Backbone as CSV, one residue per row, in Angstrom:
resi,resn,N_x,N_y,N_z,CA_x,CA_y,CA_z,C_x,C_y,C_z
1,MET,-39.822,11.800,29.907,-40.361,12.354,28.667,-40.392,11.259,27.613
2,GLY,-41.494,11.122,26.921,-41.616,10.096,25.895,-40.928,10.517,24.626
3,PRO,-40.614,9.581,23.748,-39.955,9.904,22.486,-40.866,10.676,21.574
4,SER,-40.278,11.553,20.764,-41.068,12.328,19.823,-41.360,11.519,18.572
5,MET,-40.615,10.431,18.370,-40.845,9.568,17.221,-41.010,8.143,17.734
6,SER,-41.842,7.367,17.096,-41.993,5.979,17.498,-40.738,5.213,17.147
7,LEU,-40.508,4.104,17.850,-39.340,3.294,17.546,-39.372,2.757,16.127
8,PRO,-40.546,2.284,15.624,-40.548,1.850,14.221,-40.083,2.932,13.258
9,ALA,-40.450,4.200,13.497,-39.998,5.284,12.627,-38.485,5.428,12.701
10,SER,-37.928,5.290,13.895,-36.477,5.400,14.028,-35.786,4.241,13.327
11,LEU,-36.393,3.060,13.394,-35.787,1.918,12.722,-35.851,2.078,11.206
12,GLU,-36.873,2.750,10.716,-36.904,3.047,9.284,-35.724,3.941,8.907
13,MET,-35.407,4.911,9.767,-34.240,5.762,9.516,-32.966,4.938,9.586
14,LEU,-32.882,4.029,10.566,-31.721,3.146,10.660,-31.545,2.333,9.382
15,LYS,-32.636,1.773,8.905,-32.581,0.945,7.705,-32.095,1.745,6.515
16,ALA,-32.467,3.027,6.476,-32.073,3.883,5.361,-30.624,4.332,5.448
17,THR,-30.030,4.306,6.658,-28.689,4.860,6.831,-27.605,3.835,7.090
18,SER,-27.959,2.605,7.467,-26.912,1.629,7.791,-27.382,0.201,7.599
19,ARG,-26.773,-0.500,6.644,-27.079,-1.925,6.519,-26.265,-2.731,7.515
20,THR,-25.178,-2.140,8.064,-24.347,-2.863,9.020,-25.013,-2.951,10.384
21,PHE,-25.647,-1.868,10.842,-26.161,-1.863,12.207,-27.670,-2.010,12.319
22,PHE,-28.395,-1.905,11.217,-29.838,-2.112,11.309,-30.156,-3.518,11.818
23,LEU,-29.556,-4.535,11.199,-29.855,-5.912,11.594,-29.399,-6.229,13.020
24,PRO,-28.193,-5.799,13.446,-27.828,-6.041,14.846,-28.777,-5.376,15.839
25,ILE,-29.183,-4.142,15.568,-30.076,-3.456,16.500,-31.428,-4.157,16.575
26,MET,-31.829,-4.783,15.473,-33.076,-5.536,15.494,-33.006,-6.750,16.426
27,GLN,-31.793,-7.165,16.810,-31.653,-8.276,17.747,-32.002,-7.870,19.169
28,LEU,-31.946,-6.579,19.458,-32.189,-6.087,20.811,-33.683,-5.864,21.024
29,GLU,-34.062,-5.739,22.280,-35.470,-5.599,22.597,-35.718,-4.408,23.508
30,GLY,-36.934,-3.873,23.390,-37.450,-2.913,24.353,-36.577,-1.704,24.583
31,ARG,-36.328,-1.413,25.853,-35.613,-0.200,26.245,-34.155,-0.221,25.788
32,LEU,-33.552,-1.408,25.752,-32.171,-1.476,25.279,-32.114,-1.148,23.790
33,GLN,-33.070,-1.627,23.024,-33.109,-1.286,21.604,-33.293,0.216,21.418
34,SER,-34.166,0.830,22.211,-34.372,2.270,22.128,-33.084,3.030,22.424
35,ALA,-32.353,2.590,23.453,-31.131,3.269,23.838,-30.059,3.150,22.764
36,VAL,-29.860,1.938,22.259,-28.806,1.719,21.271,-29.184,2.372,19.933
37,ALA,-30.435,2.259,19.540,-30.864,2.885,18.287,-30.721,4.401,18.363
38,GLY,-31.136,5.007,19.480,-31.002,6.446,19.632,-29.553,6.887,19.611
39,ALA,-28.696,6.125,20.316,-27.273,6.456,20.320,-26.681,6.331,18.922
40,TYR,-26.991,5.213,18.236,-26.431,5.025,16.901,-26.857,6.148,15.969
41,LEU,-28.138,6.502,15.964,-28.603,7.551,15.078,-27.981,8.900,15.438
42,GLY,-27.746,9.131,16.740,-27.051,10.355,17.137,-25.632,10.398,16.600
43,PHE,-24.931,9.271,16.695,-23.574,9.220,16.142,-23.607,9.371,14.620
44,ARG,-24.584,8.764,13.993,-24.687,8.881,12.534,-24.967,10.332,12.131
45,ALA,-25.768,11.027,12.951,-26.088,12.419,12.664,-24.829,13.280,12.590
46,ILE,-23.916,13.092,13.538,-22.705,13.916,13.520,-21.675,13.383,12.527
47,ASP,-21.700,12.077,12.268,-20.817,11.508,11.250,-21.128,12.102,9.881
48,GLU,-22.411,12.364,9.620,-22.796,12.966,8.341,-22.232,14.384,8.215
49,ILE,-22.060,15.065,9.332,-21.419,16.384,9.294,-19.936,16.220,8.997
50,GLU,-19.268,15.343,9.732,-17.825,15.161,9.549,-17.483,14.747,8.120
51,ASP,-18.299,13.873,7.525,-18.001,13.328,6.201,-18.642,14.113,5.059
52,HIS,-19.288,15.208,5.361,-20.052,15.915,4.325,-19.127,16.362,3.187
53,PRO,-19.475,16.053,1.941,-18.557,16.357,0.830,-18.493,17.820,0.442
54,ARG,-19.458,18.645,0.889,-19.494,20.036,0.430,-19.237,21.067,1.519
55,LEU,-19.451,20.704,2.771,-19.229,21.664,3.840,-17.740,21.902,4.048
56,ALA,-17.362,23.158,4.240,-15.968,23.499,4.526,-15.599,23.017,5.925
57,ALA,-14.293,22.810,6.133,-13.835,22.279,7.421,-14.210,23.196,8.574
58,ASP,-14.126,24.526,8.382,-14.460,25.427,9.480,-15.955,25.395,9.793
59,GLU,-16.795,25.161,8.774,-18.228,25.026,9.005,-18.533,23.709,9.726
60,LYS,-17.827,22.649,9.353,-17.994,21.388,10.071,-17.627,21.561,11.541
61,ALA,-16.508,22.244,11.804,-16.079,22.456,13.184,-17.111,23.279,13.947
62,ARG,-17.674,24.312,13.306,-18.700,25.129,13.961,-19.906,24.287,14.348
63,LEU,-20.379,23.473,13.413,-21.550,22.647,13.679,-21.266,21.614,14.773
64,LEU,-20.115,20.968,14.700,-19.790,19.922,15.667,-19.562,20.503,17.061
65,ASP,-18.897,21.652,17.154,-18.763,22.326,18.446,-20.142,22.676,19.006
66,GLY,-21.034,23.124,18.124,-22.378,23.475,18.557,-23.164,22.282,19.052
67,VAL,-22.963,21.131,18.423,-23.620,19.910,18.895,-23.159,19.587,20.316
68,ASP,-21.868,19.707,20.569,-21.366,19.460,21.922,-22.037,20.390,22.923
69,ASP,-22.150,21.668,22.571,-22.828,22.617,23.462,-24.274,22.193,23.701
70,ALA,-24.972,21.783,22.632,-26.384,21.418,22.759,-26.584,20.176,23.616
71,MET,-25.621,19.266,23.593,-25.763,18.056,24.391,-25.602,18.340,25.884
72,GLN,-25.121,19.529,26.243,-24.899,19.858,27.646,-26.061,20.607,28.286
73,VAL,-27.084,20.948,27.497,-28.228,21.674,28.055,-29.377,20.698,28.281
74,SER,-30.444,21.184,28.899,-31.590,20.330,29.201,-32.268,19.882,27.915
75,PRO,-32.959,18.733,27.962,-33.677,18.275,26.762,-34.662,19.310,26.239
76,GLU,-35.263,20.097,27.146,-36.235,21.092,26.729,-35.593,22.203,25.908
77,ARG,-34.352,22.544,26.223,-33.643,23.605,25.495,-32.871,23.069,24.300
78,ARG,-32.585,21.779,24.301,-31.704,21.202,23.282,-32.285,21.328,21.873
79,GLU,-33.567,21.049,21.728,-34.163,21.058,20.388,-34.046,22.435,19.746
80,GLU,-34.342,23.497,20.515,-34.237,24.850,19.959,-32.777,25.199,19.674
81,ARG,-31.870,24.789,20.555,-30.439,25.061,20.350,-29.959,24.422,19.045
82,LEU,-30.381,23.195,18.791,-29.970,22.514,17.565,-30.651,23.112,16.337
83,ARG,-31.897,23.514,16.480,-32.590,24.134,15.345,-31.864,25.380,14.889
84,VAL,-31.490,26.226,15.827,-30.766,27.460,15.501,-29.390,27.133,14.923
85,LEU,-28.716,26.143,15.498,-27.386,25.757,15.032,-27.425,25.284,13.590
86,PHE,-28.388,24.430,13.264,-28.436,23.805,11.945,-29.049,24.696,10.863
87,GLU,-29.777,25.740,11.240,-30.542,26.514,10.269,-29.701,27.044,9.110
88,PRO,-28.510,27.643,9.336,-27.743,28.168,8.198,-27.330,27.097,7.185
89,ALA,-27.157,25.853,7.642,-26.723,24.767,6.758,-27.848,23.762,6.513
90,ARG,-29.061,24.119,6.874,-30.171,23.169,6.854,-30.330,22.469,5.511
91,ALA,-30.242,23.219,4.418,-30.467,22.629,3.098,-29.427,21.566,2.757
92,ALA,-28.237,21.657,3.353,-27.158,20.713,3.047,-27.171,19.497,3.961
93,LEU,-27.896,19.568,5.072,-27.832,18.501,6.068,-28.910,17.454,5.819
94,PRO,-28.567,16.162,5.935,-29.556,15.101,5.722,-30.528,15.019,6.898
95,PRO,-31.685,14.371,6.702,-32.674,14.262,7.781,-32.126,13.650,9.058
96,VAL,-31.245,12.656,8.953,-30.745,12.015,10.163,-30.001,13.020,11.042
97,THR,-29.385,14.037,10.447,-28.701,15.070,11.221,-29.700,16.083,11.775
98,ARG,-30.622,16.516,10.954,-31.590,17.526,11.390,-32.454,17.022,12.548
99,LYS,-32.641,15.716,12.654,-33.483,15.134,13.696,-32.682,14.686,14.923
100,LEU,-31.489,15.210,15.099,-30.626,14.766,16.188,-31.325,14.830,17.543
101,ALA,-32.070,15.903,17.815,-32.751,16.009,19.111,-33.723,14.855,19.324
102,ASP,-34.362,14.396,18.252,-35.291,13.272,18.364,-34.580,11.992,18.787
103,TRP,-33.382,11.790,18.234,-32.667,10.551,18.546,-32.283,10.489,20.019
104,VAL,-31.864,11.619,20.569,-31.495,11.612,21.990,-32.747,11.455,22.852
105,ARG,-33.842,12.050,22.421,-35.062,12.005,23.215,-35.660,10.602,23.268
106,MET,-35.373,9.754,22.295,-35.937,8.406,22.323,-35.196,7.470,23.279
107,VAL,-34.045,7.894,23.793,-33.280,7.080,24.736,-33.964,7.131,26.102
108,PRO,-34.117,6.000,26.799,-34.728,6.025,28.129,-34.083,7.065,29.039
109,ALA,-34.925,7.745,29.826,-34.499,8.939,30.548,-33.298,8.700,31.454
110,GLU,-33.247,7.547,32.127,-32.178,7.364,33.111,-30.803,7.190,32.487
111,VAL,-30.744,6.831,31.203,-29.446,6.663,30.550,-29.231,7.718,29.460
112,ALA,-30.218,8.558,29.206,-30.087,9.585,28.168,-28.927,10.549,28.418
113,PRO,-28.654,10.977,29.662,-27.502,11.868,29.857,-26.178,11.226,29.442
114,ARG,-26.017,9.936,29.684,-24.786,9.245,29.260,-24.668,9.232,27.751
115,VAL,-25.768,8.982,27.052,-25.746,8.970,25.594,-25.501,10.360,25.051
116,ALA,-26.167,11.364,25.613,-25.961,12.745,25.157,-24.502,13.173,25.349
117,ASP,-23.924,12.786,26.491,-22.516,13.126,26.729,-21.606,12.447,25.718
118,ALA,-21.903,11.191,25.372,-21.076,10.478,24.392,-21.166,11.136,23.019
119,ILE,-22.372,11.558,22.619,-22.535,12.221,21.330,-21.798,13.557,21.328
120,GLY,-21.963,14.339,22.394,-21.286,15.630,22.468,-19.777,15.497,22.475
121,SER,-19.264,14.542,23.249,-17.809,14.355,23.312,-17.247,13.934,21.957
122,MET,-17.967,13.051,21.250,-17.501,12.653,19.929,-17.527,13.839,18.965
123,ALA,-18.588,14.637,19.027,-18.674,15.803,18.156,-17.510,16.763,18.412
124,LEU,-17.150,16.933,19.681,-16.040,17.826,20.021,-14.723,17.299,19.453
125,ARG,-14.514,15.993,19.547,-13.285,15.421,18.987,-13.287,15.522,17.460
126,MET,-14.444,15.295,16.836,-14.534,15.454,15.384,-14.219,16.890,14.964
127,ALA,-14.701,17.853,15.742,-14.426,19.253,15.423,-12.932,19.532,15.445
128,ALA,-12.241,18.966,16.437,-10.790,19.158,16.512,-10.087,18.534,15.309
129,TRP,-10.538,17.357,14.885,-9.939,16.724,13.705,-10.232,17.533,12.446
130,ALA,-11.417,18.119,12.356,-11.733,18.957,11.196,-10.806,20.164,11.148
131,GLN,-10.569,20.772,12.293,-9.685,21.942,12.343,-8.247,21.564,12.019
132,ALA,-7.881,20.303,12.307,-6.532,19.817,11.994,-6.456,19.195,10.603
133,ASP,-7.540,19.320,9.823,-7.611,18.804,8.454,-7.375,17.300,8.414
134,TRP,-7.762,16.599,9.471,-7.708,15.130,9.545,-6.318,14.581,9.204
135,GLN,-5.270,15.265,9.658,-3.908,14.805,9.391,-3.512,13.770,10.445
136,VAL,-3.392,12.512,10.028,-2.987,11.429,10.926,-1.497,11.177,10.689
137,GLU,-0.667,11.577,11.630,0.773,11.543,11.415,1.378,10.158,11.628
138,ASP,0.858,9.417,12.593,1.492,8.146,12.952,0.441,7.230,13.571
139,GLU,0.881,6.060,14.035,-0.064,5.107,14.596,-0.748,5.648,15.843
140,GLY,-0.020,6.442,16.615,-0.638,7.057,17.788,-1.787,7.964,17.394
141,GLY,-1.611,8.707,16.304,-2.692,9.547,15.810,-3.868,8.722,15.330
142,LEU,-3.579,7.610,14.682,-4.644,6.720,14.240,-5.392,6.152,15.447
143,ASP,-4.667,5.785,16.489,-5.312,5.301,17.713,-6.245,6.371,18.296
144,ARG,-5.777,7.631,18.295,-6.614,8.702,18.844,-7.877,8.890,18.003
145,TYR,-7.704,8.838,16.676,-8.872,9.023,15.820,-9.849,7.864,15.970
146,THR,-9.355,6.639,15.904,-10.269,5.491,15.963,-10.906,5.352,17.344
147,TYR,-10.216,5.804,18.395,-10.865,5.829,19.704,-11.975,6.871,19.709
148,GLY,-11.658,8.059,19.195,-12.599,9.171,19.275,-13.905,8.914,18.571
149,VAL,-13.861,8.200,17.433,-15.083,8.004,16.652,-15.658,6.594,16.756
150,ALA,-14.951,5.670,17.426,-15.454,4.293,17.474,-15.127,3.574,18.786
151,GLY,-13.890,3.669,19.248,-13.555,3.013,20.508,-14.428,3.511,21.646
152,ALA,-14.701,4.819,21.666,-15.565,5.386,22.698,-16.991,4.862,22.581
153,VAL,-17.408,4.497,21.371,-18.727,3.888,21.193,-18.750,2.511,21.855
154,GLY,-17.646,1.767,21.719,-17.558,0.477,22.397,-17.723,0.619,23.897
155,VAL,-17.128,1.667,24.475,-17.259,1.904,25.913,-18.699,2.262,26.265
156,LEU,-19.339,3.113,25.446,-20.747,3.445,25.694,-21.609,2.186,25.667
157,LEU,-21.402,1.334,24.681,-22.178,0.101,24.614,-21.973,-0.748,25.867
158,ALA,-20.724,-0.822,26.329,-20.455,-1.574,27.551,-21.257,-0.993,28.721
159,ASP,-21.348,0.327,28.769,-22.143,0.963,29.822,-23.632,0.651,29.667
160,LEU,-24.102,0.582,28.423,-25.517,0.247,28.202,-25.802,-1.204,28.568
161,TRP,-24.857,-2.108,28.295,-25.053,-3.504,28.712,-25.148,-3.579,30.242
162,ALA,-24.291,-2.825,30.917,-24.307,-2.837,32.387,-25.608,-2.235,32.916
163,TRP,-26.070,-1.161,32.298,-27.317,-0.512,32.725,-28.520,-1.432,32.571
164,HIS,-28.631,-2.074,31.430,-29.839,-2.830,31.134,-29.803,-4.250,31.688
165,ASP,-28.648,-4.913,31.595,-28.558,-6.342,31.947,-27.665,-6.608,33.148
166,GLY,-27.014,-5.566,33.673,-26.046,-5.806,34.731,-24.819,-6.548,34.239
167,LEU,-24.564,-6.498,32.934,-23.475,-7.251,32.311,-22.189,-6.423,32.349
168,GLN,-21.168,-6.926,33.017,-19.881,-6.235,33.108,-18.918,-6.813,32.079
169,THR,-18.301,-5.940,31.288,-17.371,-6.386,30.249,-16.064,-5.617,30.355
170,ASP,-15.042,-6.126,29.686,-13.703,-5.539,29.698,-13.687,-4.301,28.798
171,ARG,-13.512,-3.115,29.410,-13.555,-1.866,28.637,-12.425,-1.789,27.614
172,ARG,-11.270,-2.356,27.915,-10.161,-2.325,26.949,-10.534,-3.095,25.690
173,LEU,-11.157,-4.246,25.876,-11.591,-5.017,24.728,-12.755,-4.338,24.009
174,ALA,-13.586,-3.615,24.759,-14.683,-2.867,24.141,-14.134,-1.799,23.205
175,VAL,-13.041,-1.162,23.597,-12.390,-0.179,22.716,-11.898,-0.869,21.449
176,GLY,-11.279,-2.054,21.605,-10.818,-2.794,20.438,-11.958,-3.179,19.512
177,PHE,-13.119,-3.489,20.085,-14.291,-3.800,19.272,-14.645,-2.615,18.373
178,GLY,-14.734,-1.431,18.962,-15.051,-0.252,18.165,-13.962,0.074,17.158
179,ARG,-12.719,0.028,17.599,-11.601,0.324,16.688,-11.524,-0.673,15.545
180,GLY,-11.779,-1.949,15.829,-11.703,-2.954,14.777,-12.679,-2.667,13.659
181,LEU,-13.931,-2.373,14.012,-14.928,-2.074,12.992,-14.560,-0.816,12.211
182,GLN,-14.099,0.212,12.934,-13.772,1.470,12.268,-12.561,1.340,11.352
183,SER,-11.546,0.603,11.785,-10.341,0.505,10.960,-10.621,-0.240,9.664
184,VAL,-11.507,-1.236,9.701,-11.888,-1.916,8.462,-12.618,-0.939,7.538
185,ASN,-13.468,-0.104,8.101,-14.138,0.921,7.291,-13.136,1.869,6.649
186,ILE,-12.107,2.260,7.403,-11.085,3.159,6.860,-10.378,2.511,5.680
187,LEU,-10.029,1.234,5.837,-9.355,0.509,4.759,-10.268,0.369,3.540
188,ARG,-11.516,0.006,3.782,-12.467,-0.213,2.690,-12.785,1.077,1.937
189,ASN,-12.886,2.182,2.667,-13.362,3.436,2.084,-12.244,4.402,1.709
190,ARG,-10.991,3.913,1.665,-9.889,4.848,1.470,-10.034,5.674,0.201
191,GLU,-10.356,5.046,-0.908,-10.426,5.799,-2.159,-11.539,6.831,-2.119
192,GLU,-12.680,6.477,-1.550,-13.765,7.451,-1.410,-13.332,8.617,-0.543
193,ASP,-12.640,8.329,0.555,-12.163,9.402,1.431,-11.168,10.305,0.697
194,ARG,-10.265,9.696,-0.041,-9.260,10.498,-0.741,-9.882,11.377,-1.809
195,GLU,-10.981,10.921,-2.398,-11.668,11.747,-3.392,-12.216,13.030,-2.784
196,ARG,-12.515,12.992,-1.478,-12.981,14.215,-0.819,-11.865,14.897,-0.023
197,GLY,-10.632,14.482,-0.298,-9.486,15.173,0.266,-9.066,14.744,1.650
198,VAL,-9.476,13.545,2.083,-9.150,13.060,3.430,-8.481,11.694,3.316
199,ASP,-7.436,11.483,4.123,-6.769,10.182,4.153,-6.420,9.863,5.598
200,PHE,-7.049,8.828,6.147,-6.838,8.476,7.549,-5.638,7.555,7.753
201,PHE,-4.956,7.173,6.671,-3.754,6.360,6.815,-2.627,7.224,7.386
202,PRO,-1.906,6.733,8.389,-0.733,7.478,8.862,0.283,7.682,7.742
203,ALA,1.099,8.707,7.890,2.112,9.010,6.877,2.994,7.789,6.628
204,GLY,3.169,7.423,5.359,4.013,6.303,4.986,3.340,4.948,5.020
205,TRP,2.086,4.890,5.447,1.386,3.610,5.509,0.754,3.274,4.170
206,GLY,0.799,1.975,3.838,0.055,1.451,2.705,-1.014,0.504,3.197
207,PRO,-1.737,-0.129,2.288,-2.811,-1.046,2.695,-2.337,-2.178,3.597
208,GLU,-1.086,-2.637,3.395,-0.606,-3.746,4.220,-0.469,-3.334,5.683
209,HIS,-0.063,-2.069,5.926,0.057,-1.594,7.306,-1.321,-1.474,7.957
210,MET,-2.285,-0.917,7.216,-3.624,-0.770,7.774,-4.276,-2.132,7.985
211,THR,-4.003,-3.083,7.095,-4.553,-4.428,7.265,-4.041,-5.058,8.559
212,ALA,-2.751,-4.881,8.843,-2.186,-5.414,10.082,-2.830,-4.744,11.300
213,TYR,-3.052,-3.442,11.217,-3.723,-2.713,12.299,-5.131,-3.269,12.500
214,CYS,-5.849,-3.474,11.388,-7.196,-4.035,11.471,-7.189,-5.387,12.163
215,ARG,-6.263,-6.248,11.774,-6.237,-7.598,12.336,-5.954,-7.561,13.844
216,HIS,-5.084,-6.664,14.262,-4.807,-6.542,15.696,-6.060,-6.107,16.456
217,GLN,-6.746,-5.104,15.953,-7.939,-4.617,16.636,-9.065,-5.646,16.602
218,LEU,-9.189,-6.350,15.482,-10.233,-7.371,15.392,-9.961,-8.543,16.336
219,ALA,-8.702,-8.813,16.628,-8.392,-9.859,17.612,-8.908,-9.458,18.994
220,LEU,-8.765,-8.177,19.342,-9.326,-7.679,20.598,-10.853,-7.768,20.571
221,ALA,-11.429,-7.435,19.409,-12.883,-7.513,19.269,-13.371,-8.949,19.418
222,ASP,-12.636,-9.897,18.849,-12.989,-11.310,19.009,-13.002,-11.702,20.487
223,ALA,-11.984,-11.262,21.215,-11.905,-11.578,22.642,-13.070,-10.937,23.400
224,TYR,-13.463,-9.749,22.972,-14.597,-9.065,23.602,-15.878,-9.877,23.433
225,VAL,-16.143,-10.311,22.208,-17.379,-11.052,21.947,-17.356,-12.403,22.653
226,GLU,-16.179,-13.017,22.754,-16.082,-14.320,23.409,-16.501,-14.260,24.873
227,GLN,-16.333,-13.098,25.515,-16.685,-13.000,26.931,-18.183,-12.753,27.143
228,LEU,-18.917,-12.493,26.073,-20.340,-12.196,26.204,-21.146,-13.490,26.294
229,PRO,-22.140,-13.532,27.151,-22.985,-14.736,27.228,-23.896,-14.834,26.003
230,PRO,-24.359,-16.032,25.676,-25.291,-16.167,24.552,-26.520,-15.283,24.763
231,GLY,-27.035,-14.749,23.673,-28.223,-13.908,23.777,-28.163,-12.734,22.827
232,SER,-29.072,-11.795,23.005,-29.237,-10.708,22.046,-28.035,-9.769,21.996
233,ILE,-27.401,-9.500,23.139,-26.246,-8.602,23.136,-25.090,-9.228,22.372
234,ARG,-24.866,-10.499,22.596,-23.792,-11.163,21.848,-24.097,-11.162,20.351
235,ARG,-25.337,-11.434,19.976,-25.682,-11.402,18.550,-25.495,-10.002,17.974
236,PHE,-25.875,-8.991,18.742,-25.684,-7.613,18.297,-24.223,-7.342,17.951
237,CYS,-23.318,-7.791,18.811,-21.890,-7.546,18.592,-21.304,-8.464,17.523
238,GLU,-21.793,-9.682,17.467,-21.192,-10.675,16.582,-21.470,-10.387,15.106
239,ILE,-22.642,-9.834,14.798,-22.976,-9.575,13.396,-22.000,-8.595,12.756
240,PRO,-21.824,-7.375,13.292,-20.875,-6.464,12.642,-19.432,-6.945,12.699
241,LEU,-19.087,-7.706,13.749,-17.723,-8.218,13.829,-17.457,-9.229,12.718
242,ARG,-18.380,-10.151,12.500,-18.196,-11.119,11.409,-18.211,-10.427,10.052
243,LEU,-19.040,-9.400,9.912,-19.046,-8.643,8.649,-17.701,-7.951,8.442
244,ALA,-17.102,-7.438,9.519,-15.792,-6.798,9.403,-14.730,-7.807,8.979
245,HIS,-14.737,-8.986,9.587,-13.790,-10.034,9.181,-13.992,-10.402,7.711
246,ALA,-15.236,-10.572,7.299,-15.520,-10.949,5.917,-15.098,-9.853,4.945
247,THR,-15.302,-8.603,5.343,-14.882,-7.483,4.497,-13.369,-7.450,4.353
248,LEU,-12.663,-7.691,5.454,-11.204,-7.690,5.398,-10.701,-8.798,4.470
249,GLU,-11.319,-9.938,4.528,-10.914,-11.027,3.634,-11.238,-10.693,2.180
250,ALA,-12.388,-10.078,1.946,-12.747,-9.690,0.582,-11.745,-8.683,0.027
251,LEU,-11.326,-7.726,0.852,-10.338,-6.740,0.410,-9.003,-7.413,0.113
252,ALA,-8.623,-8.394,0.928,-7.365,-9.113,0.693,-7.405,-9.869,-0.626
253,GLU,-8.604,-10.260,-1.058,-8.767,-10.973,-2.323,-8.952,-10.016,-3.500
254,GLY,-8.892,-8.719,-3.227,-9.036,-7.734,-4.294,-10.460,-7.414,-4.662
255,ARG,-11.406,-7.824,-3.797,-12.808,-7.505,-4.059,-13.219,-6.263,-3.283
256,GLY,-14.361,-5.709,-3.625,-14.847,-4.522,-2.945,-15.719,-4.884,-1.758
257,LYS,-16.799,-4.116,-1.596,-17.695,-4.331,-0.476,-18.421,-5.670,-0.615
258,LEU,-18.884,-6.174,0.522,-19.628,-7.424,0.514,-20.948,-7.250,-0.238
259,SER,-21.356,-8.295,-0.918,-22.655,-8.282,-1.581,-23.749,-8.454,-0.535
260,ARG,-24.961,-8.096,-0.915,-26.093,-8.292,-0.004,-26.230,-9.770,0.356
261,ARG,-25.982,-10.642,-0.600,-26.079,-12.085,-0.334,-25.064,-12.509,0.726
262,GLU,-23.848,-11.975,0.637,-22.829,-12.305,1.636,-23.219,-11.778,3.011
263,VAL,-23.769,-10.569,3.049,-24.203,-9.989,4.324,-25.290,-10.854,4.957
264,LEU,-26.272,-11.235,4.167,-27.369,-12.045,4.691,-26.886,-13.418,5.150
265,ALA,-25.878,-13.963,4.475,-25.328,-15.257,4.894,-24.665,-15.141,6.258
266,VAL,-23.949,-14.046,6.495,-23.322,-13.828,7.803,-24.395,-13.722,8.885
267,VAL,-25.427,-12.941,8.615,-26.496,-12.759,9.591,-27.179,-14.090,9.883
268,ALA,-27.455,-14.877,8.854,-28.121,-16.158,9.043,-27.264,-17.104,9.875
269,ASN,-25.946,-16.998,9.728,-25.053,-17.848,10.498,-25.060,-17.481,11.974
270,VAL,-25.200,-16.180,12.256,-25.250,-15.718,13.648,-26.639,-15.949,14.244
271,CYS,-27.650,-15.771,13.427,-29.032,-15.844,13.904,-29.800,-16.912,13.120
272,PRO,-29.538,-18.191,13.342,-30.253,-19.234,12.602,-31.746,-19.144,12.828
273,ALA,-32.500,-19.529,11.796,-33.961,-19.388,11.850,-34.577,-20.142,13.012
274,ASP,-33.949,-21.253,13.417,-34.509,-22.047,14.502,-33.840,-21.757,15.835
275,GLY,-33.005,-20.692,15.850,-32.291,-20.370,17.073,-33.134,-19.511,17.994
276,PRO,-32.568,-19.154,19.187,-33.310,-18.348,20.160,-33.429,-16.926,19.679
């Protein structure tokens, strides 16, 4: 089945929703770009539910449980299942969420079931965290959360590299890659999260504890990228990883998010104009 939206249209949505992953995804080509872009937009669709500032936790859990159910049915039934699921909250949901069926449909058919399963499984874990009011008690809880929303994405990407390029990578390090990026986001966005009543820091942790956690996970992410051969997949991984390192250093210096100029400098360093 062909995609319901052209890839350029999906990339426009990517550009509107993520400055971190739009540029890395642009490094990929053809069917791999379609697969990764569709997966990313699917994850972003459910992330918008989890982070929604106005939806109640029980409504978030209902929607996320429903997404998991929809990912388990045929593509032909999925669109109607999601339409019915989203209708009561339609006015509150952003376009990237309402178009979830489109994002899965743009993934090449032979790998679409793997992507749909990853989106559904993440939605199910998010629903459980919503029902638990996102209470992270200790480092083990933080590990479970960061695996559920990011480490598992690292594993999916590893599967996509194997599918498209026959590239085998260390799944443990792939988890660290996802966790490293997510933990830096948690540290960077703590005040915003707390304003909406959520705090992903384990009980008793301050910024210094989360910074140490970030550095440990980023070391695993560094090892993951080091094992990748030169080329588009390595550039895809290296861009967000370098941005995460730069963000962590900026936070240590008491600064906020990276400026657009800093982001572009990182990208230019990974992807020189005269490079492959």
